[in-house]
VOMI-533748 format. One record per residue (C-alpha): residue number from 1; x, y, z. Coordinates in steps of 0.02 Angstrom, whole numbers, plus 50000, padded with zeros to 5 digits. Layout:
% VOMI-533748
[NUM [X Y Z]]
...
//
This chain:
% VOMI-533748
[1 [52026 53982 57157]]
[2 [51848 54022 57101]]
[3 [51777 54213 57202]]
[4 [51635 54216 57274]]
[5 [51502 54243 57112]]
[6 [51578 54098 57039]]
[7 [51578 53979 57174]]
[8 [51375 54030 57209]]
[9 [51374 54031 57022]]
[10 [51424 53831 57037]]
[11 [51307 53789 57167]]
[12 [51173 53862 57099]]
[13 [51212 53781 56984]]
[14 [51207 53640 57037]]
[15 [51052 53663 57134]]
[16 [50968 53708 56987]]
[17 [50995 53549 56917]]
[18 [50913 53425 57049]]
[19 [50784 53510 57036]]
[20 [50775 53484 56827]]
[21 [50821 53650 56737]]
[22 [51008 53658 56665]]
[23 [51109 53800 56664]]
[24 [51278 53854 56629]]
[25 [51376 53974 56759]]
[26 [51334 54110 56623]]
[27 [51153 54110 56640]]
[28 [51175 54128 56810]]
[29 [51190 54338 56892]]
[30 [51249 54372 57028]]
[31 [51220 54576 57095]]
[32 [51282 54621 57253]]
[33 [51149 54668 57361]]
[34 [51125 54861 57389]]
[35 [51068 54880 57544]]
[36 [51126 54787 57706]]
[37 [50939 54717 57750]]
[38 [50954 54578 57575]]
[39 [51117 54537 57606]]
[40 [51265 54492 57544]]
[41 [51250 54457 57335]]
[42 [51071 54400 57263]]
[43 [50995 54347 57093]]
[44 [50848 54287 57004]]
[45 [50881 54170 56955]]
[46 [50708 54067 57015]]
[47 [50579 54199 56935]]
[48 [50690 54155 56771]]
[49 [50656 53979 56773]]
[50 [50511 53944 56866]]
[51 [50419 53920 56753]]
[52 [50524 53761 56649]]
[53 [50477 53635 56803]]
[54 [50276 53716 56860]]
[55 [50313 53822 56981]]
[56 [50323 53979 57048]]
[57 [50455 54084 57059]]
[58 [50445 54082 57274]]
[59 [50429 53882 57252]]
[60 [50583 53866 57147]]
[61 [50699 53970 57258]]
[62 [50626 53868 57411]]
[63 [50666 53697 57316]]
[64 [50839 53793 57279]]
[65 [50891 53840 57428]]
[66 [50835 53647 57495]]
[67 [50946 53597 57378]]
[68 [51100 53721 57392]]
[69 [51265 53675 57448]]
[70 [51264 53809 57599]]
[71 [51472 53784 57634]]
[72 [51520 53975 57653]]
[73 [51357 54046 57686]]
[74 [51290 54128 57856]]
[75 [51085 54129 57798]]
[76 [50978 54127 57653]]
[77 [50824 54245 57630]]
[78 [50669 54220 57503]]
[79 [50605 54440 57430]]
[80 [50463 54508 57334]]
[81 [50444 54386 57216]]
[82 [50577 54254 57228]]
[83 [50733 54340 57222]]
[84 [50854 54235 57325]]
[85 [50965 54326 57422]]
[86 [51138 54282 57507]]
[87 [51227 54310 57672]]
[88 [51378 54316 57692]]
[89 [51513 54194 57810]]
[90 [51618 54352 57836]]
[91 [51789 54226 57798]]
[92 [51719 54172 57656]]
[93 [51713 54384 57611]]
[94 [51890 54385 57719]]
[95 [51976 54269 57597]]
[96 [51984 54378 57450]]
[97 [52122 54492 57559]]
[98 [52231 54333 57542]]
[99 [52202 54288 57355]]
[100 [52247 54485 57320]]
[101 [52406 54488 57431]]
[102 [52463 54326 57339]]
[103 [52434 54352 57172]]
[104 [52479 54557 57186]]
[105 [52491 54631 57005]]
[106 [52391 54492 56964]]
[107 [52225 54525 57038]]
[108 [52080 54531 56921]]
[109 [52171 54462 56777]]
[110 [52099 54354 56658]]
[111 [52140 54184 56589]]
[112 [52218 54150 56444]]
[113 [52073 54186 56306]]
[114 [52190 54138 56137]]
[115 [52112 54263 56048]]
[116 [52180 54392 55936]]
[117 [52138 54567 55931]]
[118 [52210 54735 55813]]
[119 [52191 54881 55902]]
[120 [52193 55028 55756]]
[121 [52163 55202 55866]]
[122 [52252 55374 55834]]
[123 [52302 55361 55657]]
[124 [52339 55538 55610]]
[125 [52416 55612 55476]]
[126 [52593 55664 55479]]
[127 [52571 55833 55445]]
[128 [52567 55915 55625]]
[129 [52527 55906 55812]]
[130 [52423 55788 55896]]
[131 [52295 55879 55935]]
[132 [52125 55847 56061]]
[133 [52041 55734 55978]]
[134 [52208 55627 55927]]
[135 [52252 55666 56139]]
[136 [52050 55541 56194]]
[137 [52063 55456 56061]]
[138 [52251 55394 56115]]
[139 [52189 55382 56288]]
[140 [52039 55265 56237]]
[141 [52134 55160 56108]]
[142 [52272 55114 56249]]
[143 [52163 55071 56398]]
[144 [52058 54983 56299]]
[145 [52213 54871 56251]]
[146 [52305 54910 56416]]
[147 [52116 54819 56504]]
[148 [52117 54676 56371]]
[149 [52283 54611 56399]]
[150 [52225 54614 56566]]
[151 [52066 54536 56538]]
[152 [52188 54387 56435]]
[153 [52181 54417 56253]]
[154 [52343 54434 56149]]
[155 [52350 54609 56066]]
[156 [52419 54726 55966]]
[157 [52405 54902 55940]]
[158 [52424 54974 55787]]
[159 [52423 55140 55714]]
[160 [52422 55182 55520]]
[161 [52499 55322 55441]]
[162 [52380 55420 55289]]
[163 [52567 55449 55216]]
[164 [52494 55439 55047]]
[165 [52377 55585 54960]]
[166 [52348 55762 54988]]
[167 [52366 55815 55123]]
[168 [52559 55725 55106]]
[169 [52557 55826 54981]]
[170 [52508 55972 55028]]
[171 [52651 55962 55190]]
[172 [52786 55967 55046]]
[173 [52721 56119 54950]]
[174 [52710 56192 55120]]
[175 [52895 56150 55173]]
[176 [52955 56213 55012]]
[177 [52858 56374 55008]]
[178 [52958 56430 55190]]
[179 [53124 56367 55098]]
[180 [53104 56479 54967]]
[181 [53051 56623 55112]]
[182 [53192 56595 55205]]
[183 [53296 56636 55036]]
[184 [53224 56792 55016]]
[185 [53096 56740 54867]]
[186 [52933 56866 54874]]
[187 [52809 56703 54891]]
[188 [52681 56697 55011]]
[189 [52589 56506 55094]]
[190 [52409 56484 55007]]
[191 [52279 56486 55138]]
[192 [52253 56280 55096]]
[193 [52440 56273 55183]]
[194 [52495 56215 55320]]
[195 [52538 56377 55401]]
[196 [52594 56312 55606]]
[197 [52755 56349 55681]]
[198 [52841 56170 55658]]
[199 [52824 56188 55473]]
[200 [52952 56318 55501]]
[201 [53040 56249 55602]]
[202 [53046 56067 55496]]
[203 [53102 56196 55343]]
[204 [53244 56256 55466]]
[205 [53318 56075 55498]]
[206 [53292 56011 55316]]
[207 [53403 56168 55276]]
[208 [53538 56165 55413]]
[209 [53548 55982 55383]]
[210 [53578 55987 55213]]
[211 [53673 56163 55224]]
[212 [53580 56237 55074]]
[213 [53664 56073 54971]]
[214 [53507 56039 54858]]
[215 [53446 56105 54728]]
[216 [53241 56126 54736]]
[217 [53245 56101 54528]]
[218 [53295 55960 54525]]
[219 [53156 55790 54494]]
[220 [53165 55709 54648]]
[221 [53171 55869 54753]]
[222 [53005 55906 54796]]
[223 [52961 55697 54853]]
[224 [53141 55712 54951]]
[225 [53081 55842 55044]]
[226 [52919 55815 55076]]
[227 [52980 55631 55165]]
[228 [53082 55714 55255]]
[229 [52979 55827 55320]]
[230 [52848 55663 55341]]
[231 [52958 55593 55455]]
[232 [53000 55731 55564]]
[233 [52825 55754 55578]]
[234 [52782 55566 55626]]
[235 [52948 55554 55779]]
[236 [52886 55714 55851]]
[237 [52686 55622 55868]]
[238 [52775 55457 55900]]
[239 [52881 55582 56070]]
[240 [52692 55660 56091]]
[241 [52618 55487 56118]]
[242 [52776 55402 56229]]
[243 [52738 55525 56343]]
[244 [52561 55504 56325]]
[245 [52631 55348 56402]]
[246 [52550 55280 56225]]
[247 [52686 55152 56121]]
[248 [52633 55077 55958]]
[249 [52663 54870 55901]]
[250 [52647 54898 55708]]
[251 [52653 55095 55609]]
[252 [52562 55038 55420]]
[253 [52600 55117 55287]]
[254 [52459 55200 55165]]
[255 [52589 55172 55015]]
[256 [52616 55006 55060]]
[257 [52451 54966 55059]]
[258 [52473 55047 54870]]
[259 [52611 54976 54808]]
[260 [52653 54847 54671]]
[261 [52462 54921 54596]]
[262 [52404 54790 54756]]
[263 [52232 54886 54766]]
[264 [52185 54872 54593]]
[265 [52229 54693 54595]]
[266 [52138 54663 54742]]
[267 [51988 54757 54670]]
[268 [51971 54627 54523]]
[269 [52042 54472 54619]]
[270 [51909 54460 54757]]
[271 [51797 54621 54722]]
[272 [51720 54583 54541]]
[273 [51569 54537 54579]]
[274 [51517 54642 54679]]
[275 [51555 54816 54620]]
[276 [51468 54885 54451]]
[277 [51524 55059 54331]]
[278 [51390 55216 54335]]
[279 [51417 55373 54257]]
[280 [51635 55316 54236]]
[281 [51644 55281 54427]]
[282 [51670 55082 54463]]
[283 [51555 55056 54654]]
[284 [51553 54941 54762]]
[285 [51350 54828 54796]]
[286 [51403 54880 55014]]
[287 [51172 54876 54995]]
[288 [51157 54683 54972]]
[289 [51245 54692 55157]]
[290 [51241 54821 55280]]
[291 [51256 55004 55197]]
[292 [51119 55109 55132]]
[293 [51181 55154 54983]]
[294 [51325 55079 54869]]
[295 [51487 55182 54925]]
[296 [51609 55212 54739]]
[297 [51771 55153 54769]]
[298 [51847 55192 54598]]
[299 [51810 55408 54553]]
[300 [51766 55447 54353]]
[301 [51957 55517 54342]]
[302 [52023 55359 54389]]
[303 [52083 55386 54570]]
[304 [52034 55280 54699]]
[305 [51919 55350 54830]]
[306 [51979 55342 55020]]
[307 [51860 55178 55028]]
[308 [51983 55054 54922]]
[309 [52163 55061 54987]]
[310 [52064 55051 55157]]
[311 [51986 54878 55130]]
[312 [52145 54818 55069]]
[313 [52212 54868 55218]]
[314 [52095 54780 55322]]
[315 [52102 54637 55245]]
[316 [52314 54651 55240]]
[317 [52267 54662 55437]]
[318 [52171 54518 55428]]
[319 [52292 54412 55336]]
[320 [52376 54414 55510]]
[321 [52261 54302 55596]]
[322 [52160 54410 55715]]
[323 [52000 54366 55775]]
[324 [51946 54542 55789]]
[325 [51989 54708 55746]]
[326 [51914 54844 55819]]
[327 [51945 55035 55766]]
[328 [51952 55186 55870]]
[329 [51869 55340 55759]]
[330 [51834 55494 55759]]
[331 [51638 55502 55797]]
[332 [51619 55603 55613]]
[333 [51659 55419 55543]]
[334 [51502 55337 55594]]
[335 [51474 55298 55407]]
[336 [51603 55217 55412]]
[337 [51547 55066 55490]]
[338 [51427 54983 55402]]
[339 [51483 55030 55233]]
[340 [51682 54929 55293]]
[341 [51591 54797 55396]]
[342 [51486 54759 55206]]
[343 [51676 54763 55126]]
[344 [51727 54613 55240]]
[345 [51577 54527 55223]]
[346 [51586 54517 55022]]
[347 [51771 54416 55103]]
[348 [51668 54296 55217]]
[349 [51714 54379 55360]]
[350 [51569 54390 55502]]
[351 [51483 54578 55509]]
[352 [51576 54554 55719]]
[353 [51744 54518 55640]]
[354 [51777 54717 55643]]
[355 [51714 54838 55776]]
[356 [51702 55018 55784]]
[357 [51713 55139 55930]]
[358 [51700 55311 55927]]
[359 [51771 55433 56005]]
[360 [51666 55599 56039]]
[361 [51744 55769 56053]]
[362 [51833 55860 56202]]
[363 [51753 56036 56250]]
[364 [51933 56107 56376]]
[365 [51851 56227 56481]]
[366 [51923 56333 56605]]
[367 [51854 56478 56706]]
[368 [51672 56405 56639]]
[369 [51735 56481 56480]]
[370 [51813 56374 56334]]
[371 [51958 56385 56277]]
[372 [51986 56356 56101]]
[373 [52177 56414 56074]]
[374 [52348 56405 56138]]
[375 [52410 56585 56212]]
[376 [52564 56495 56187]]
[377 [52578 56473 55988]]
[378 [52414 56535 55965]]
[379 [52334 56379 55875]]
[380 [52231 56203 55944]]
[381 [52302 56144 56103]]
[382 [52400 56007 56071]]
[383 [52425 55847 56172]]
[384 [52585 55871 56220]]
[385 [52520 56055 56273]]
[386 [52400 55986 56392]]
[387 [52508 55850 56480]]
[388 [52610 55997 56512]]
[389 [52483 56097 56594]]
[390 [52402 55969 56687]]
[391 [52502 55822 56695]]
[392 [52470 55661 56600]]
[393 [52382 55580 56743]]
[394 [52240 55682 56730]]
[395 [52249 55699 56544]]
[396 [52218 55526 56540]]
[397 [52081 55474 56676]]
[398 [51999 55640 56633]]
[399 [51954 55561 56435]]
[400 [51894 55418 56465]]
[401 [51821 55456 56638]]
[402 [51647 55442 56535]]
[403 [51583 55338 56366]]
[404 [51675 55377 56195]]
[405 [51543 55403 56145]]
[406 [51488 55543 56238]]
[407 [51532 55745 56229]]
[408 [51653 55762 56331]]
[409 [51683 55954 56433]]
[410 [51892 55924 56518]]
[411 [51865 56051 56659]]
[412 [52090 56124 56650]]
[413 [52032 56209 56859]]
[414 [51936 56045 56917]]
[415 [52117 55937 56836]]
[416 [52230 56037 56945]]
[417 [52164 56047 57080]]
[418 [52225 55948 57230]]
[419 [52041 55919 57320]]
[420 [51923 55744 57357]]
[421 [51823 55859 57173]]
[422 [51966 55825 57065]]
[423 [51925 55601 57046]]
[424 [52126 55576 57008]]
[425 [52167 55627 57129]]
[426 [52059 55597 57253]]
[427 [52087 55403 57192]]
[428 [52300 55421 57206]]
[429 [52259 55502 57359]]
[430 [52186 55312 57437]]
[431 [52298 55220 57373]]
[432 [52464 55374 57465]]
[433 [52368 55361 57621]]
[434 [52379 55175 57619]]
[435 [52568 55180 57560]]
[436 [52586 55287 57714]]
[437 [52502 55174 57824]]
[438 [52587 55031 57780]]
[439 [52774 55111 57800]]
[440 [52731 55191 57995]]
[441 [52654 55016 58033]]
[442 [52803 54919 57925]]
[443 [52847 54829 58123]]
[444 [52680 54746 58135]]
[445 [52675 54564 58086]]
[446 [52506 54552 57940]]
[447 [52371 54441 57958]]
[448 [52334 54426 57797]]
[449 [52185 54261 57819]]
[450 [52086 54462 57896]]
[451 [51995 54357 58033]]
[452 [51983 54519 58153]]
[453 [51874 54606 57982]]
[454 [51696 54628 58027]]
[455 [51645 54832 58034]]
[456 [51538 54898 57910]]
[457 [51673 54996 57808]]
[458 [51792 54837 57798]]
[459 [51652 54741 57756]]
[460 [51581 54886 57613]]
[461 [51789 54890 57565]]
[462 [51800 54687 57539]]
[463 [51644 54666 57452]]
[464 [51718 54819 57296]]
[465 [51883 54724 57301]]
[466 [51790 54548 57268]]
[467 [51716 54654 57119]]
[468 [51885 54696 57025]]
[469 [51913 54546 56931]]
[470 [51702 54549 56843]]
[471 [51754 54713 56831]]
[472 [51884 54699 56728]]
[473 [51783 54582 56614]]
[474 [51643 54688 56604]]
[475 [51755 54826 56537]]
[476 [51814 54705 56400]]
[477 [51669 54646 56348]]
[478 [51619 54834 56319]]
[479 [51789 54935 56294]]
[480 [51716 55037 56423]]
[481 [51889 55115 56519]]
[482 [51750 55230 56575]]
[483 [51674 55055 56664]]
[484 [51874 55078 56773]]
[485 [51836 55259 56810]]
[486 [51663 55216 56879]]
[487 [51771 55069 56993]]
[488 [51923 55175 57048]]
[489 [51791 55322 57122]]
[490 [51682 55182 57233]]
[491 [51850 55080 57272]]
[492 [51941 55251 57333]]
[493 [51750 55309 57425]]
[494 [51779 55149 57512]]
[495 [51949 55159 57546]]
[496 [51943 55323 57619]]
[497 [51772 55259 57713]]
[498 [51890 55132 57795]]
[499 [52014 55234 57839]]
[500 [51916 55385 57941]]
[501 [51813 55269 58030]]
[502 [51921 55115 58067]]
[503 [52089 55158 58160]]
[504 [52204 55061 58075]]
[505 [52330 55070 58177]]
[506 [52294 55037 58347]]
[507 [52458 54943 58445]]
[508 [52335 54916 58602]]
[509 [52263 54799 58507]]
[510 [52377 54703 58365]]
[511 [52257 54586 58312]]
[512 [52165 54690 58250]]
[513 [52267 54807 58197]]
[514 [52319 54671 58101]]
[515 [52179 54616 58009]]
[516 [52179 54793 57956]]
[517 [52355 54811 57868]]
[518 [52312 54676 57759]]
[519 [52158 54735 57701]]
[520 [52262 54939 57665]]
[521 [52386 54792 57568]]
[522 [52247 54718 57461]]
[523 [52169 54859 57450]]
[524 [52329 54972 57375]]
[525 [52359 54843 57257]]
[526 [52194 54835 57203]]
[527 [52206 55037 57175]]
[528 [52359 55011 57091]]
[529 [52290 54857 56985]]
[530 [52168 54980 56950]]
[531 [52248 55140 56872]]
[532 [52379 55047 56790]]
[533 [52232 54986 56665]]
[534 [52198 55145 56610]]
[535 [52384 55196 56600]]
[536 [52359 55314 56749]]
[537 [52506 55301 56900]]
[538 [52487 55251 57082]]
[539 [52616 55380 57188]]
[540 [52634 55315 57375]]
[541 [52653 55488 57440]]
[542 [52585 55657 57361]]
//
């Protein structure tokens, strides 16, 4: 069943064809009218296409109206230089209620696209707690995945574990020093060690698990200790992400990318014609593609830069058959985009094969002041601590409420406020309000035809419900969870206006009540679906 906009697009395509203008539905723009006097929907198709047949826009618009199939349309007007405004019959708009109730959790879901997308996000080093930057990347990345899936794409969530290199070595050395301190040795933690309390906790657990039965002089002692610490840190990360309603399909490890001399084999077999030596280092000619300078892949000491194993990792991902790779990274990775795109282009991939979503920093604000340190731990505030303070729903909603490319001030006071000023509370309260109404009227039969709707607040709400599938498409196309939160706030305002201005339960006018209950039921479904695609719950009681 086509929605109103799809239906109008088909009518316009057919009418334009009769006038000798060939259009596709994708080329036709339909917009919801902002003012009631301009109708329900408008198109600029006459302005864009009149010159193709030697007419001015108003003439073309008049011919279009003559040729249009007017079923479901009450009136059509030409405005300004050639905009066409459509006034729909109420039953054409009201029909969305029955559609939503029939489709339920699937309303707004796109058709299967047969398009595979890999989204890599968070990918924190397993050396400590997830901080606010990781938290925002988790909320943005997981919401993008949920939106993609709802829009009909085949999505894989991936976490890349950087378990090789200096940071992992530092983890092992930090744990070793803590263990030696437990044994009474007078050793100090170097400045560049990990000083967080979790290092002490993991060292104590190691000491307990092995009951002192380990030889610090053994050749494999430090390696085993490092692997133990990394495993514990990764388990903690997984648990914190699960609390945040974020799970991954694949965990990939840098050590697996590097094993069997794979990085060198890839460099020699796949990038030989793009590499050259300079000052003892090996560079790739990334400037042959999109980059502003060539990039080193092997240092003069023979070790790899971070770039080369990362190229191999992306090629491994692509070998699994994905149509698109999406990396969700911190904003400090801006320079990384074109160099990685260039490396993949060297292997014949298009520059569109990889898209990078850069996530800007977060500042926590409390009582008008920035909060940098936790009073409990003396360290930066972690993902788990934030969730414990404000709740998972508020944390996730606030993190995606602005475009990922925008800096975010997270207002802790607002997140805890139970008022319409708090956008999460405002949206969830709209859902709870509808749930209460439907529970109070559960003895009244619902009229899914919604035939008695017609009041302004009812029609405004209906038109907003109709917008949901297009909103999902738009959010998927732009990888924009903030597009969903903007829609949620609009939907919540329409629900509250409907609830306030229209007497939903009126036992003296059951025909009107039956239609309004159907609208309430449909609105509750859409609010729940919208909240779900950003990982936020839809409570029935608040």
